[in-house]
C-alpha positions in Angstrom: -46.5 212.7 -26.2 -43.4 210.1 -26.5 -43.6 207.7 -29.4 -43.2 204.9 -27.2 -46.6 205.4 -25.6 -47.9 202.3 -24.3 -51.7 202.0 -24.6 -53.8 201.8 -21.5 -55.4 198.8 -22.5 -51.9 197.1 -22.4 -51.1 197.9 -19.1 -54.7 196.7 -17.9 -53.8 193.4 -19.5 -50.5 193.2 -17.6 -52.1 194.3 -14.3 -54.6 191.5 -14.8 -52.1 188.9 -15.7 -49.9 189.6 -12.5 -50.9 188.1 -9.2 -48.6 190.3 -6.9 -48.0 193.8 -7.6 -46.4 196.7 -5.9 -47.4 200.3 -6.6 -45.2 203.4 -5.7 -45.0 207.3 -6.1 -42.5 209.8 -5.5 -41.1 210.9 -2.1 -42.8 213.6 -0.1 -46.0 212.4 -1.7 -48.8 214.9 -2.5 -52.6 214.1 -3.3 -51.8 213.1 -6.7 -49.3 210.6 -5.6 -51.2 209.0 -2.8 -54.5 209.2 -4.4 -53.1 207.4 -7.8 -51.4 204.9 -5.7 -54.3 203.8 -3.6 -56.8 204.5 -6.2 -55.1 201.7 -8.3 -54.3 199.6 -5.3 -57.8 199.4 -4.3 -59.2 198.7 -7.5 -56.7 195.7 -8.0 -57.4 194.6 -4.5 -61.0 194.2 -5.4 -60.0 191.9 -8.4 -58.4 189.7 -5.9 -54.7 190.8 -6.5 -52.1 191.1 -3.9 -51.0 194.7 -3.8 -48.1 196.5 -2.0 -48.8 200.1 -1.9 -45.3 201.8 -1.1 -44.6 205.3 -0.4 -41.0 206.0 1.0 -42.1 208.9 3.2 -45.5 207.6 4.0 -48.8 209.3 3.9 -49.0 212.8 5.0 -51.3 213.7 7.9 -53.4 215.7 5.6 -54.4 212.8 3.7 -54.4 210.3 6.1 -58.3 210.5 6.4 -58.8 208.8 2.7 -59.8 205.1 2.9 -57.0 202.5 3.2 -54.1 204.7 4.0 -53.3 202.6 6.7 -52.2 199.8 4.3 -49.6 202.0 2.8 -46.2 200.4 3.5 -43.0 202.5 4.2 -39.4 201.5 4.7 -38.0 199.2 5.7 -40.0 197.0 3.6 -40.3 193.1 4.5 -39.7 190.2 2.1 -42.0 190.1 -0.6 -42.1 188.6 -4.1 -43.8 190.8 -6.8 -44.7 190.0 -10.7 -45.1 193.8 -11.9 -44.0 197.0 -10.3 -45.9 200.3 -11.0 -44.4 203.6 -10.4 -47.0 206.5 -10.4 -46.7 210.5 -10.7 -42.7 210.2 -10.5 -40.6 212.1 -13.3 -37.5 210.3 -12.7 -37.3 206.3 -11.4 -35.0 207.8 -8.3 -37.8 209.9 -7.1 -39.3 207.0 -5.2 -37.1 206.8 -2.9 -33.8 204.8 -2.7 -35.3 201.8 -0.7 -38.3 201.9 -2.9 -36.3 201.7 -6.1 -34.7 198.5 -4.5 -38.4 197.1 -3.7 -39.8 197.7 -7.2 -36.6 196.0 -8.6 -37.8 192.8 -7.3 -40.3 192.8 -10.3 -39.1 191.7 -13.8 -41.3 194.4 -15.3 -41.9 198.1 -14.4 -44.8 200.0 -15.4 -44.3 203.9 -15.6 -47.3 206.1 -15.8 -47.1 209.8 -15.4 -48.1 213.1 -16.6 -44.9 214.9 -16.2 -43.1 215.9 -19.6 -39.7 215.5 -18.4 -40.3 211.6 -17.6 -37.7 210.0 -19.5 -40.0 206.8 -20.1 -37.7 204.4 -17.7 -40.2 201.7 -17.4 -40.4 198.8 -19.6 -44.1 199.9 -20.2 -44.5 203.6 -20.2 -47.6 205.9 -20.4 -46.7 209.5 -20.3 -49.2 212.0 -21.1 -48.4 215.5 -20.3 -51.6 216.6 -21.7 -53.6 215.0 -18.5 -53.7 217.3 -15.6 -53.0 214.7 -13.0 -51.8 211.3 -12.9 -55.2 210.3 -11.1 -57.0 211.3 -14.2 -54.9 208.7 -16.2 -55.7 206.0 -13.6 -59.3 206.7 -13.7 -59.2 206.3 -17.6 -57.1 203.2 -17.2 -59.7 201.6 -15.0 -62.8 203.5 -16.6 -62.0 202.0 -20.0 -61.0 198.6 -19.2 -63.7 197.6 -17.0 -61.6 197.4 -13.9 -63.5 198.0 -10.4 -64.2 201.7 -9.5 -65.4 201.4 -6.1 -66.5 204.4 -3.7 -63.1 204.2 -2.1 -61.0 204.1 -5.3 -63.3 207.2 -6.5 -62.5 209.1 -3.2 -58.7 208.6 -4.1 -58.9 209.5 -7.5 -61.1 212.7 -6.8 -58.4 213.8 -4.4 -55.8 213.1 -6.6 -57.4 215.3 -9.5 -58.7 217.8 -7.5 -55.5 218.7 -5.6 -53.5 218.9 -8.8 -55.8 220.8 -10.7 -56.1 223.5 -7.8 -59.6 222.1 -7.1 -60.1 222.5 -10.8 -58.9 226.0 -11.2 -55.6 225.5 -13.0 -55.3 226.2 -16.9 -54.3 222.3 -17.0 -58.1 221.4 -16.2 -60.0 219.8 -19.1 -63.5 219.5 -19.8 -62.8 215.6 -19.6 -61.6 216.7 -16.1 -65.1 218.1 -15.1 -66.8 215.0 -16.8 -64.9 212.7 -14.6 -65.9 214.5 -11.4 -69.6 214.4 -12.9 -69.4 210.7 -13.2 -68.1 210.3 -10.0 -70.9 212.2 -8.1 -73.7 210.6 -10.5 -72.4 207.3 -8.9 -72.8 208.6 -5.4 -69.4 210.0 -4.3 -69.8 212.9 -1.9 -67.5 215.3 -3.8 -68.6 218.1 -1.1 -67.5 216.2 2.0 -64.1 215.3 0.5 -63.6 219.0 -0.6 -64.3 220.0 3.0 -61.6 217.6 4.2 -58.9 218.4 1.6 -59.5 222.0 2.0 -61.4 223.2 5.0 -59.7 221.0 7.8 -56.2 222.3 8.6 -54.4 221.9 11.8 -53.4 225.3 13.7 -49.9 225.0 12.9 -50.4 225.3 9.2 -52.2 228.5 9.9 -49.3 229.5 11.8 -46.8 228.8 8.7 -49.2 230.7 6.9 -49.0 233.9 9.1 -45.3 233.6 8.9 -45.2 233.5 5.0 -47.4 236.4 4.8 -45.1 238.5 7.0 -41.9 237.3 5.4 -42.7 237.1 1.9 -40.6 239.2 -0.6 -41.3 240.6 -3.6 -39.0 240.9 -6.7 -39.1 242.3 -10.6 -41.6 245.0 -9.7 -43.8 242.8 -7.7 -44.0 240.0 -10.6 -42.3 237.5 -8.4 -42.9 236.8 -4.8 -41.0 234.5 -2.6 -40.5 233.1 0.8 -37.9 231.1 2.7 -39.0 228.2 4.8 -36.4 227.8 7.7 -35.8 224.7 9.7 -36.3 226.9 12.6 -39.9 227.8 11.9 -40.5 224.2 11.2 -39.1 223.0 14.4 -41.0 225.9 16.3 -44.3 224.9 14.8 -43.6 221.2 14.8 -44.5 221.0 11.1 -45.5 217.7 9.5 -45.6 216.6 5.7 -48.4 217.8 4.0 -48.9 221.2 6.3 -47.5 223.3 3.4 -49.5 221.8 0.4 -51.0 224.7 -1.2 -49.4 227.4 0.5 -47.8 228.6 -2.6 -51.2 229.2 -4.2 -51.8 231.8 -1.7 -48.8 233.6 -3.0 -49.6 233.2 -6.5 -53.2 234.7 -6.1 -51.7 238.1 -5.6 -52.6 240.4 -8.5 -49.1 241.6 -9.6 -47.6 238.3 -9.1 -47.0 235.9 -12.2 -44.4 233.4 -10.4 -44.3 232.3 -6.8 -41.4 230.5 -5.2 -40.8 228.6 -1.7 -37.2 227.9 -0.5 -37.2 225.2 2.0 -34.6 223.9 4.1 -34.4 220.1 4.1 -33.2 217.9 6.4 -30.1 216.9 4.5 -29.0 220.3 4.1 -30.3 220.8 0.8 -32.7 223.5 -0.3 -36.1 222.4 -1.9 -37.3 224.9 -4.5 -41.0 224.9 -5.5 -41.9 227.4 -8.3 -45.2 228.4 -9.9 -46.4 230.4 -12.7 -49.7 231.9 -13.7 -48.8 233.1 -17.1 -48.6 230.6 -19.8 -45.4 232.2 -21.4 -43.4 231.8 -18.2 -42.0 228.1 -18.3 -40.8 227.6 -14.6 -39.7 224.0 -15.3 -37.1 225.6 -17.7 -35.9 227.8 -14.9 -35.7 224.8 -12.6 -34.4 222.8 -15.4 -31.2 224.7 -15.2 -30.6 223.7 -11.7 -31.5 219.9 -12.5 -35.0 220.1 -11.5 -38.2 220.3 -13.9 -41.6 219.3 -13.7 -44.6 221.1 -15.5 -44.9 224.4 -17.5 -46.8 226.1 -14.6 -45.6 224.0 -11.6 -41.9 222.9 -11.0 -39.4 222.3 -8.7 -35.5 221.7 -8.2 -33.1 220.9 -5.4 -30.2 223.2 -4.7 -27.1 223.6 -2.2 -27.8 225.5 0.8 -27.9 228.1 2.4 -31.0 229.3 1.6 -30.4 232.9 1.2 -27.8 232.0 -1.6 -30.1 229.6 -3.4 -32.7 231.9 -3.3 -30.7 234.8 -4.8 -29.4 232.7 -7.6 -32.5 231.1 -8.5 -34.5 234.4 -8.4 -31.9 236.0 -10.5 -32.5 233.1 -13.4 -36.4 233.5 -12.9 -36.0 237.6 -12.8 -34.2 237.2 -16.3 -37.0 235.0 -17.8 -39.8 237.3 -16.5 -38.1 240.4 -17.7 -38.0 238.8 -21.3 -41.9 238.9 -21.0 -41.7 242.8 -21.4 
């Protein structure tokens, strides 16, 4: 934990003292990003604050059912003044997106709250706690400890944030406190079963088409200890893929009994390759492997961007990953 860790009480006082607040998270937002942004935004709106929730890529369709997602703004942003900017779940400032960086720059103060160990503390106030399994858990503690509003809608977002980033409470990052928070929400009346149904049991058919392709095309390396899949633009266009459709697919690869690391290589529109890597052996730090290619993240879940073509990127990355896997022998 960085020495410059700003207490959550100081961040709460800063937010209470502001009238106009902008809150953002990383591009290609996942459940933790969306849930953290809107969980905090809805709490501060309940205090009477003017809050702008900013997501450069908008809300993915699989999370659009959550309350208040229709209030999220995406570029081009209109003219608005802000007193405080907040970046959540974003390991580097640039990852909120170019236009969102500019929008947050309108504020004289930037608050940075995250759980990625690689976060360089780019705000004026920084609370980077890599021991937390999700940024949504940090936001819950921020609200809970400082008597900020925790409405049913706020809980729905923070439950979604925590649940999705812990693999529905399965990943090793899950703590006893994580379960306690879920219990507190249930005692407060949150229907976690319905939320779980919407999060994990309500998929469009195109996602199952992607799953079928992945299972047909996956390849094994290092005597079956690594499994990978190349997600091409051609397949994305064929199934008319939308943001969020691939969320969690990599966990299906990781569940294979012999596998200790799963990787998906995705062709992006800008011509680069998005690498998503997972580990299920604590000795294998995939963030270190991703770091060799300018990426980062968590020990058990990390990512990077590489140059196309996808076959060359995959070969280069898998060579580095296999080297680390064989060191475990």
